[in-house]
C-alpha angles and dihedrals in degrees: 000000000000100000123082131189115238093166132346086261096041129059132172139193129225092263091050096256108139153193117213146150113244113272133196123231090276095054095256117143111250103184145032094231136080131239127208115222127200123233090246142046121235139176091208104113091198092060115100088225095060112119092243090060094040090056091048095058115076128183128198094222140027089241091057092050091047092049089052090051094047091050099041098040108023115204109252109221115203114246 
């Protein structure tokens, strides 16, 4: 299994990609939707993994956000 629970509202994959609900600075959930996070951080605003684009995409369920992550950023398994 490549997904791990951090909180009920925050899951991460082995490569640090993630699916989570938005949280405030104190860790409190701020929305009823899910976000899909890439396994990297970039300053490139044209990249689909840039935070501005991550925050724009909203998913109704954790499973939908995870499926998007798995499709968009496939987990590379070492050979």
